[in-house]
N, C-alpha and C positions, 0 to 999 in steps of 0.2 A: 504493500500500500504506500510506503514511503516513496518507492520508485515511481509509482503511478502519479502521486501528487507532484513530484518534482518534474516529471516529464510534461505534465499538463501545464504547469506554471511556465515552462519554457515555450510550449506551443502557443500559449496565450500571449506571451511577451513578444514573440516573433511573428505572430499571426500566421501560424503554420497549420496545415490540415493533415499532416502525416509525419511519421518519424521512423527512423531505422536505428536500432541500438547495436553497437558492436559487442554483442553478448559474450563470445568466447574470450575476448580481451579483457572485458570488465569482470566477468565471473571468475577469472583466474587471479584477480588481485586480492590481496590480503584484506583490504578494507571491506569489500563486499562479503567476503567469507566471515569476517569478524562480526559484521552487522547482520549476517544471515538473511540476505534477500537476493532474489534474482528479478529479472524483468519479465518473466513469463506472464504473470498476472496482469502487468501493465498492457502487454499486447492484447490479451484476451478482452479486458475491459474496454480498451479504446476501440478495438474493432467492433465490439458490440454497440458502441456509441456512434459508429460511422466515421471513425478516425483511423485511417490505415496505419498500422503499426507492425513493423517487421523486425525480426531478429537477424543476427549475423551481419549487420550493417548492409543489408541487401537492398540497395536503392531501387533496382529494377523490380524487385518483388513489391516494394512499397507502392511504386507507380501502378503496377498491375492491380494491386488490391484496391487502390483508389478508383481505378477504372471500373472494376467489378462492382464495387459499392455503389458508384453513381449509376451504373447501367441496370443493376438488378435490385438494389435496396437490400440485398442479402449480406449476411456477415461473412467475410472471407476467412479462409483457413490457409495459412502459409504452409503449404504441403511440401515436405521433403520427399520428392517423388522418385521412385526407383523401379526399374523393370524387374519382374520375376522371370528370370531366364529359364527357358525350357531346353534341355539338352539330352538327347538320347532317351527321351521318354520320361525324364524326371525333372522336377522344378527345383531350382536353387532358392529355397525359402529363406527369409530372414529369420534369425534366431528368435526374434520377438514374437513370431507367429507360431503358437503352440500346435502340436500335432493334431489335436481335435479340430482346430480351425482349418488346418491344411486338408485333412481328409474330408471335410464337408464340401470342398470345391471339386466337383466332378470334371468340369471342363476347365482345363488349365491353359488354354490358348489365349494369347494376347493379354496377359495379366500384368498389371502394374500395382504398386501399393504406395500409400502415403503414410509417413511415419513422423509424427510431430506432436508435441504436447500443447502448444498454444492453439487450441481448437475452439470451435464455436459451441455455445450453449443454445443459441437462438437459430434454429434451422429454418424458421419461417420468415426471417427478415429482421432488420434492425428494430422495427416497430412491433415485432412479434413477441410472444411469451418466451420466458426462459424454460427450456425443456429439462428433463432429468439429467443430472450430471453428478460426478464425484469430484472430490478434492484430493489430490495426491501431492507428494512433495517431489522437488527436483533433485535435491542432493540425497543420494542413496544412504550414506553412512550417517551424516549429521541430521538428515531429515528436515531440511528447511527449503523454502522456495515453493510457494503454493502454485499448483497448476490445476486447471479444470480438465476433466476427462469425460468424453461422451461414449456411450455404448452404440457404436455405429451398426450393430446388428439390427437395430430398429429401423435402419434405413436401407436394407437390402432391396435392390431393384430400382432405387432412385437414381435419377440422372444428375451428374455433376459436370460443371464446365471448368476446365483448368486453362490457364493462360500464362504468358510471360512476355514482357517486352525484352528485346535484346539489350545488351549493355549500352549500345550506341543509339538505342531508341529508333532504329530504322526498320525493325521487324517485330511482328507480333505472332507468337505461336498460340493457336487456339485448339483446344482438345475437348472432345466430349467423351464421357465415360459413364459406366453403370456400376454401382456398388454391388459387389457379390459377397463380401464377408467383412465384418468388423473384427478387430482384435485389440488386445492390450488394455482393455478397460481397467483391469486390476493392477497394471504395472505402474511404476513410478518413473521419474526422470523424463527425458524427452522421448517417450515411447507411446505407442498406441496410435491407432488410425484405422484404415480399412484397405481391403484389396478391391480393385476395380478392373473392369475390362474395357479395352479400347478397340477400335476397328482394326488397327494395324500396329501392334506393339513394336515391331522392328523399325518401322518408319518413324514412330514417335521417338524411339531411342536415338535415331540418327539426327532428327530435328532438335531434340532436347539438348544434345551435345553442342549445338550451335548457339544456344541462348542461355543455358544455365540449369542448375540442379532443381531449385525450388520452382514449382509450378502452382502458384496460389489458385485456390478454387472456391467456387460458390455452388450451392445447391441449385438445380434447375438448369435449363438449356438457354444460355445467352450467347451462343456461338454467332448467331446472326448479328446481334447488337455489337459484339466485339469486332466482328468483321467490318461492319459499317463505320465504327469508330476509326479503325485502322485505315480504311480507305479514305475517310475524311481527312485524316492526318497525313495522307500520302505515304503510308508505311507498307512494306511488303507483308502480306498475310500468308501464313502457313497453317493450313487446317488439317487436323488428323481426326 
């Protein structure tokens, strides 16, 4: 809460509508460890208020989240987006995805996953209600740093839109996916998220490598709106 108050004082003072925090650099300092707080809660609370807030000093993700907020009115989730590679009939699963969740997915083609703790509690929009959630901690051993977790198993079958501006803001990657399994609700630290399916996992991997790891997402299909925005700004649009 201290971090959230300080961040918002700076946003007000400088008339800013978004922020990016260099979390790995700050969280490794003694002062933040002594005072026992992280910026995860700040990101979650501000995103719920319609203020784009990203970790890892990811400016491109912040801009993407601002666009998603404005076009959809939905709370963005700064998703650490990774392919689940299938080789010789078996999938290279993340360690965070337990066996019972893996075995529940029959079709393992074109699977990706998102794995990040600053997630949304409001899946119906910024003006919508707060849904069910849990409070976990970020630091494993010392057990500090509050984070919200959502059980995404309640969202199986729902459509999500992922996107990312390239670092030079000349390109916009737009992706549509469908949630197939949630995981990590009971985990701590920067874990938890869901597995989703895209139309072409290999093509997404190649295009994602050109723009960056984090693909912020919102619930619902806003691929058309994002495409129109990019065309208006005269950006190259890559749709998957």
